[in-house]
N, C-alpha and C positions, 0 to 999 in steps of 0.2 A: 560545508553545505553543499551537496551536488545540487546544479541547475541546469536545466535544459534550455538553453540559450536559443529564444526564438529568432521567427522568422527576422626643357633648359636648353626647354629648347635650347641647345648651344647653338645660338645664330651665327654662321657662317660669313665673315666678310664678303661681301660682292657677291652673296650667294643666295637664291630663294629655294626654299626646301616646299614640296607640294604634299601636303597629306590629304589625299581627296582631292576636294574641289578648293582647299584654303591652301594660298600662297603665304608663305611665311616667311616675312622678310622684317627688316629692323625695325620700322615704324610699329610693328604689332607686337612687338616683343613681351608685353604682358598677356596679351591673349594666347600668344603661342605657349607662354610657360604654363598657362592653364591648361591648354591642349595636352600639353605633353604629360602633365601630371595626371591628366584624365584617362589617357592612353596607357600610361605605367599602372595606374590602379587596375583596369579595364584587363590588362593583360593578365596581372596577378590573381585576379578572381577567374579567371578564365583557366589559368594554369591549376589553380586548387580544384575547381571543379573538374577537369579533366583527368586529375589523378584520383579524386576521392568520391566522386557522387559516383553512387553505386549503380545508376542507369546506363551509364557510359560502358558498363562491361559487360552487358550484354543487349541492350536495345539498339536499335538501329538510327544512330543520331549522327548528323554529320557535323559535330562539335567544330570543328575548323571553319566550315561555312557560316556557322553561328556568327564566330568572331570575326570573318571576313565581312560578312553584313553590318556589324556593328561599328566597325573603325569608322568609316565615312560618318555614321551618324553620329560618334563621337566628336569628331573632328568638326562638323556641322552645328553642335550644340551651343547655343548662346546663353544659356541657363543651367543652374542645377538640375532644375525640373526635366529639361531636353537631356540632359547628361543622364538622370535617372530613367528615364523612358527608355534611353538608346540601351544602358544596361540591363532593364527589364525586357525590352525585346530579343536579346540575345538569350536571355534566360529562359523565356518563353519555349525556346526549342527543345528545353530539356521534358515539357509536359509535366512538371511538377511543381503543384501549388506550394508544397513547403520550401521550396527555394524559391527567393523573390527578393524585391527591392523593400525594405520594410519602410512602409509610409510614416513620416513625422507623426508623433504621438504627442498631441498638446497634454500639458499638466491636468491631472485629473482635477474636477471641481472637488471641494470639500463634502463630504458626505454628511448632511446635515440630519439624515436620520438614523436608524440604528445601523450599527456597522455589521458587515458581512462576515462571516455566513449567518444567516438566518433560518430558522427553522419554525415550523408549526404542522398542528396534526389536521387533517380534513375530518369531517363528520364521522368518516367510515374507516379512522384509524390510519391512514396513508401519511405519512410522512413526507411532507413538501420542504425540501431544503433549496435556498437561494443563494446564489454565490454569482453575481452577475458585476459587481464594483470590485474587481481583482486588485486594486490598490489599498482595499482593507486588508489584505493577508498580509501585507508587510509589518503589520502590529502582530508580531510572531506570538507574543504571548496571550493576546485576547483572542486572535484567531483558533491557537492550540486548544485553549480551555473550551471554546464554542464547538468546536469540532468534536471533544470529548465529550460534552454534552449532547450530542447529536448520536454520538456512538451508544449511551445510555438509553435514548431515545429509540434507536433501532429496534431494540431489544421488545418493545412495546407495539412494533409497528408491523401491521400485516403487509405492508410494502412500500416502497420509497421511491421520491423522484426527486433526482438531484439537477436543478435547472443552473447550468453554467454558461448560460449565453452571455457573453460579455458584452456589456452596454459602449464598450470603445477599444481600440486596439490595446493591447496589454502592454504598460511601459517596463523596460528592460529591469528595473528593479524588482518588479514583480513576477516576471516571467521566472515559471518554475517552482513557484512558490506553492502551488496547489498540490502537485503530486508531493513535495517534500512534506507539508502540513498531515496530508492523509497518512504517510506514514508516520511521520513523529508523534500524531495523536492516537496511534494504533487502531486507527478507524476502519484499516484495510481487512482486518480479520474477522471484522463483525458483520457481514453482509453475508456468509455461506457457512454453512455445519461442516464443510469438509475443506482441505486445501483446495485453492486454484492458482494456476499460473499462467503468466501473460505467454504472448510468442517471445521468441527469440530476435534479436537483433543482428542482420548480417551487414557487414561494411568492407571497403577495400582495404589491402594490405599492399606495402612493396618492399620485398625484401633486396635491396640494391636495384639497381635497372637492367630489365631483361634487354639484350641487344636486339636491335631491328633488322639487323644484317649478319648473317653467321652464327656461330656460337660462339662461347665464353667458357673457362675454366671457373669462372666465379660462383656458378651456383644460384643467378639472381632469378628471382620470381617474383610474380604477383598473384594474388589471390584474394577470395572472400575469407573472410574470418566470421564466426558467428558468436556473440554472447549468449548465454543461456537466459532463457525467461526467467523472470522472479516468480518464486513461488511464495503464495502467502498464506501462512498455517491459520488454521480454525481457531478462532477465540469465542465463537457463538455455537449455541445447541441448536440455532434454529435460521432456516433460510429467509432471507428478506428480498423477495422480486424486487429489483431497481430498475427504473428508467434514468438514463443520463441523455440530458438535453444539452446540445451546443449548436454552437453557429461559427461564422468562419473566423471570429475573433477568439473563441474559447480555447482552453487548455482543458483536455482529459486526462484524468487521472489514470495511470496505467491498471488499476483494479479493474476499472470499466472494461478494459479489453478481456483479463482474465473472466471476470463473470460473463460475459457476452460468449466467450469460447464454449463455455460447458450450459449454454442456457439459461443462467440465472439473473442475465440481466440484457436489455436491449439499450441500444445506443439511436437515439432519434437527432439528427442534423437540419438544421434549419439552414436553408441555403447551401453555400459551398463547404463540404465536409472536409475538414483538413486533420492529417496525423502529424502535424509540426511537432507538436508538443510528446509526442508518445516516441519520436524517434530521434537520435543524435543529430543536432545540428550544430552550424559553426557561425558565429556572426562576424561578418567583416565591414571594417569601418574604409570606406573608399574616400575620395576627395570631394569637396562640395557639400560635407555632409551626407553622403548617401550612405546608408548601411544595407546591407544583403545578409539574409539568412540564407545559409546552404544545407542541403540534407547533408548526412555523412552515413547514414546506416538507414534499412528498410525492415519493416517487419516481415518475419517469417515461420510460420506456424510449423507443426511436428510433422504434418503430412507435405509440407513444401509450400503451402498455398501463402502466398503474401499479400502485403497492402491491408488498408483498414476498408473496412466496408461498414457503414450502417445499417441497421436494422430498417430504417426508415429515411430517406431525404424529403423534407417538407419545405413547402414554401415559406417565405417570412411571413410572421404575423404581424397582424396589426397593432396600434398601440391600444385600440379599444377591444377587440378581440382576439384573444391569443388562442388560436384554434392548437397551436403545437403544444402547448401545456396540456390543455384539455385530452388531446390525443395519448400523451404521456401518461396521463392519470387513468385513462380507459385502459391502457397498456399494464399500469402497475396492478390494477385491479384484475385484469385477466391473467396475468403472470405466466402468458404462453408466447414465448419469445421464439421468431423465426427471423433468421438473415434472409432479405429480401432477394440477394444477387450473389451468385457464388464466387468466391474470390478466384483470382488467377494462381495458377502453379508456376512458381519461378523457378526457371532454369538452375538446375542442381550446379552448375560450375559457371565461370565467368568466360563469354565468347566475345571478347571485345574486337571492335574493328580494327583492323590493321592501319598502323599508321600511315599516309600517303605521303609518299618521296616527291612526287609532281615532277617527275624527272622531265616531262614534257615542257617543263617553264625554264628553259635554260637563262633567262631574264624574267623572273617573276613578276608580276603586277606590285604595284605599291602595297595592297593590303598583304600579299604573300610574302612580300620583303618583311613587312613587320610580325608575320607569323613566325618567320625565320627566328627572328629575336626573341620574340616570346617564347619559342621554344628553346633556345639556346639558353635563355636565361633560366626558364622553370627547370629544365632538366638538370642543370648544374646545381642551380639552388637546392632542390630537394634530394639530388642523389651524390653529387660530387662528395667524397669524404673529407676533403681537406680544405674545404671553405675557411676554417680557421688559419690556414696560412697564406690564403691570397692576400695580396697586397693593398686593392683596392676593394671599396665596398661594392657588392655585387649589383644592388640596386643602382648605385650611382653609374654604375656600367651600361645597366640597360637604359637608362636615361641620357646618357650619352650616344649610345648606337641607334636608337630609334631615328633620330635625324638624320644619321650617317646612312643607314638602310634607306631612308624616303631620297636622300640625296645620290644615290647611287644610278649612273647614269646608262650603265650595260652590264652584262653577263660579267665582264671582268672586275668593275667598280664593286657589283654587288658581292662576288664570290671572296674578294678580298677583304671587305668589310666583314663580311662571315668569318672568314680567318682570323681578322684582327680582334673580333670580338673574342673568340675561342682563347687568343695568347694572354686574356686576362685571368683565365683559371691557374695560368703558370703551371701547367702540368706536360711533361714531356712525353706522355702519352695521348696529348690532344691534337695528334696528327688526322687531317682529313683528305677523305676520298673525293678527287673533284676533278672532271677532265678539264675544265678552265681553268683552274690552279697547276693542273699538272703540266699544260702547255704553257703557262707563265713562266713556272719554275723550270721549265725546259724538260724534254724527254729523253734527250741523249747528252752523253758525255762525251768529252774528246778521248783520246787514250792514255790520259793521266788521272790521277787521284790528288786531291789536296790534303792538307791537315794543318791545323793550328799549331804552331811552337813559336814559344816567347813571342805571341802576339802576333805573327806573322803569318801568312798563307804560304804555305811550303808544299811541293811537289814530294808527295808520299812514295808514292809506286806508280807502275805502269800499266793501263789495261792492255795494251798492245806496244810491246817493248821495241820491238824493230820500226814503226812509225815514230815512236817517243824521240828514240835515239838518233833517227837519220833526221829529225829537225833540230838536233843539238840540244836537246834537254837532257838535264841529268837530274837524278835524286838529290833534293836538298835544295834546288833553285828556289828561289822566292818570287811569288805571282804578285806583280804590280799592278796590273791592269789587265781587265778582259772587255775585249770588245770596245777598247777605248776608255772604259769605265773604270775609275779608282777603285781598289779591292775595297778599301774600308766603306766606300759609299755604297758598294754594290753587297756586300754583307749587311751594311745597316739598312738597306731597303729590303733585302729578303727578311732579314730577321722579325722587322714589323710584323710580318704573317705567321711566325713560327711560334707555337706555343713551348715554352720550355721552362722546365723546371728550375734550372741555376744558368748563371752566365756561362758557365763551361758546355753545359748542354745546349746551350743556343749558338754558339760560336762552331760545335761540332756539327749542328744541324744545319747552319748556313753553309758550311763549308762544305758539305757534302753536295750542295746544289749549284752552288753560284758559278760553275763552270760551265753547267749544262745550257743546251739550246735546244732549237728545232733540230729534227733528224736530218741530217744532210746539211745541215749550216756548216760554216767556218766559223771557227774559235780564234778570234786574234788577240794573242796574248804577250803582254810584256813583262820578261822575265829578270831577275839579277841572279848571276850565277854565285860561285864561291870566290872568284877572284873580282867581284863587284863590276862585271861585264854586263851590261844592259842589252838583251835584245828582244825584237819582236818577232814571234812565230807565229805561223798559220798552221792549225789543224783542223781536220775534218771530224765534226762529233758524227757519233752513229750509235743508234740503240744498240746495236749490235754488241756494243763493247759490255753493255751491263751483265752481259753472260760471263763476264771475266771478273766481274766484281763479287768475289768470293773468298770469303775468309780475310782475315787481319793481317795474316803473316803466312810466309810459305816455311820451306824446311821441313824437319822432323817433327810430326807430332809429341812423340815422347822420345825422350834422350836423357842419357846421364852425362852430367857436366861432369869437369874435374872436381876431385874432392869428394865424390861420391855423393852427389846431390842430383835427385832427379828434377826432371823439368817435364810438363805436359802443359799442352796447349788446349784450352778447354773451349774456346773459340770453335775447335774444329773436332774435338775429342768426342767419337759416339759413343751411347750407353753400353752397346756391345764391347767396347775395348776397355772398360772399368777394370775387369777383373785381371785381364792381361796387364796393363798398368799396375797393379798392386804387386802381382807377380813379379813383373820387373824392376820394380821399387823395393821389393822387400826388405832388402838389405841396405837401402840407401839411408844414409843419416838425417837428411830433409828432401823434402819435395816441394818444389816452386809450382804452384797453378797459376798459369798465365790466363788470366780472366779480363784482358782487354779486349773486349769484343762482346759476342752474345753466344750463351752457351748451347748445347744440345740435349737439355734435360738431365745432365748428369749428377746434379746435386743429390738426388734421392738415392743415388747408388754410391755415390763416393763418402758422404760424410757418414753412414752408419759404419763404414770401416776406419774412422778415426778416432772412435770413443768406445769403451766399454760399458758405459752408462746406457740404462733402458729410460724409454720415454723422456727423452732430451727435450725441452722447451726451445723451439728455433725460432719462431716468429709470432709476434702477435697481431692478429687482424681484427679490426674493427668495421662494419660498415650500417649503413642507416636502415632502420626498419620501421617505415612511414605508416602511420596510422592516422593521423590529422593534418591537415594544412599548418605549415609552422608559421603560422601569424598569431597575431594578439587576439585573444576570445576570452571576453568576459575578465576574469581574474586571471587567466593565463597569459603570461606573456611569451612564453615560449615553450614550445613542448617537441622534444625529439627522442627518440629510442634507438639506441643502439644495441647491436649485436656483437658479442666479443667471442673470440675461441683462438687458442692457442695451437698451434701447428707444432707438432713433434716430427723428431728425426726418426724415420723408420727404424725399426730394432733389425739386427742382423746377427746371424749364428756366425758368419765368416770371420777368419781370423782378423785382428785389428792392426793396423799400422800406428807405431808407436814414436816414429821421429817427428822433428819438428815440422811444421809446414807454414809457407807464407802464401798468401795470393797479391799477384800483381793487378792492380785496378788503374784506371785512368777515366777521362771524360767519354770515354766509348761504353764503359760498365754501366748498362741499365737493364731495371726490369728484373728478369730472370736471372741475369748477371749477378744484380745487387742480391736477389734473394739466396743466390748460391752462395755468397759472402755470410750473409745469416746464419746459413746451414753448417759453414765451417767454424765460423766463429763461436757458435753454440757448443759444435762436437768436440772442439780440442783449443780453442783458444786461438786459432789460426791468425797471424798477424797480417795486416794489409800494408803492401808497399806501393809506393806511387803517389797519386794525387786523386781527389774527391771525384767521387762518380756522378754519374749523369742526377741521380734524385728524383727516381720515378719507378715507383713498385706498387703493386696492386692488380688484379685480373682486369683486363682492359673489356669494357662495353662501347656500344654506338648509338646514335640514333640520326636520323634524317632531319634535314630541311630542305623546304622548296628549292627545286633545281636539282633534285636528285644528289645533292651534298652529303656525304656520309662523314659524321663527327666522331670521333672516338675521343674516350678518356678513361682514367682511372676509377674504377668501379667500387673499391672497398680499399682501406687503408691497411699498411703492413707497416710493422716497426720491429725495431729489435725485439727478441724476447723480454728483455727487461723494461719494455715501454720506451725505449728512447726513438728519438724521431728520426726518420730515413727519409722522406719524402722532402725536397727541396733543400736536403743538406746532402745526400748521398752516403755513401760509406765513406768514412774519415780513417784516412790513413794512419797507421802506427809509426812509420817512417816516412815522410814526405818526398817526394823526388820526382821532379818533370825533365821530359828531354831538355837538351837544347840545341840550338840550331847548329853549333860546333861538333857537339857530339854526333847527332844524328848524320851530318854531312860525312862525318869521318867512318859512317857504317857502327857506332857503337849502340847499344841499348842499354841506358843509362839506369833504367829502373829494373832490369835484370841485374845489372850489375851490382845496384845497390842491396838486392834481396840476397845475394850469394854474398856480401859484406856482413849482411846483418846474421845471416845463417853462422857464419865464420866467427864472428866478432861479437853479435848482438848489437842493440840499439846504444845511439851513443849515451844515454842515459843510463844502460846498464853497464857500461863502462865505465863511466864514472864512478858508481856506485862500486865495481869491483876494486878501482884503484884509492 
């Protein structure tokens, strides 16, 4: 049955949190908990309206401002009624009667008279149908039979009036029954001699999340979609001029609009006219038993006109003088229906207001800090494709971070709170652009780079060889302290604010930052060399050193190793050199692709040269297609649409390489580098040698929060072609090997050595089978 659904605080020890004018302290724990639950519900409602209410796609409505005004009112509310009023005040900014707080509806009194629908003829053969007690419609069988009788009576009538003025707000169990019963009883085909159609309904949809800054390769977009109007075939040989009478509690059957559109019916609205029963709506249950009905769609006619316009809006009649019904009878006799006011033409496409970044708010006021939390929560909740891989309940994260946002005392604490909240989605693509955070993590490195080897922070390379060597530093030295802070403590401190898919990704990201500081500052490092001698060195940090931070390795990009094995460094190899690479390695018995880093887009050129097959499936993509809020609604507990597509390796007419191929991988292999692995794996079963990769793949998108902070995240899911997980797992090595400190200090590349051994001898498992 299809229905149209009607309209922790975590107290911190010794800390008071201010929500508006309210000071949250331990003695008020219960009140604080209630206030937090109300704020969470408010934010979830605000978020759903933001993404799904059609008005926000083209009307000039400052929806941020509506939330900002509602927050202090919610904080100040001392009762469920005051909370409901605060919510309604926010919704009022939409100018939409169909989106509102649903007032509690008492149980209907027992109908001691005849059950509705009722029907009777006037002396001049007008059929008067009364349906004002909608609770009677829940008697499905009885109501259906009565409507079928009414259908037979229509054939004898010169006209009809349907009095649908509800005597009280319609309870949830009766909502939508009127339209359903009109359809079920076949009444809709008995009003006109020719088919009639309702307007269409257009609503918002989102295919992924379009970035708010820059572009993306993901192809994400938002749009209107239009449901076709419903056409009612005629089952009658005569026209029955009909007047439908409604009030602000009524439901209207869709046939009323279809007949009105072609001048075969009129609609008289007593008091406020509402189209809530004619459009798609979503019902939200907030806290304090407050419920909200939210519009999801709007009517749109063939000519682009939108909305619902009664032929007449009448004053509410008195109990003793029903002027509205009298007017309806007159109109039915006259059968000359005209719409009193022209409907407005809706814009053909969405022109939503741009999301404000509030760059001017380095330290945003309280309400805007809470807005930041709601933006983070809602964008990730609705659009992040890997929610099922999160460790924490995302709503629980929101409850935890609202008080932390409130407690942030300055721009740095605010930015760090934003960063920490983002970490809970566990996505290595969750990097943040913030000048405050950039200064916190340091804008300038010393003339060395570090890497984690066997759990130790090790000097990996020099950004300025002469300066580093003059200070007595050697490749392979272990870093013990930075500016007097133990390395372990420093890495832990930094890790708290870095979003990472895997533990190895987290350590890699922290190691890339923990040596940094202010430009021209002095880095005081405590190092231990290969002879276990500990020394303290001082190095000048300079932003200019970043220019030397290019590529993971030096030496030849392409070379032939002993025993006729080709080697290609994909961290540096450009697409333009792919053909010359294959020419160079045409007769090589194997190729080692070194993908310990980030590629230059070569997967699409290399993979087609590794297989004779055509249309090879390389990767499975999934992304969310949002049509409705993902919250319980009536019988629906959850509703999500997923768009799935399979990416293939481009076909190639060039000659194909037939030798064995392996790929070197480690914790530096991320995103497109991992995607390269998917291509090679699918093309010819390329084997992976090394250690687990970062585990973050899928085209990146982004959004702003107040303070001009830009947050990135993975916008769509990418898996192996056979559906195996990649995110938060990474590429899994066929042969696992990691560098050792001893090997690194001696200049060995133990991962490369293992790859050569694999090519020459096969894996240990293969050798066992042969023996």
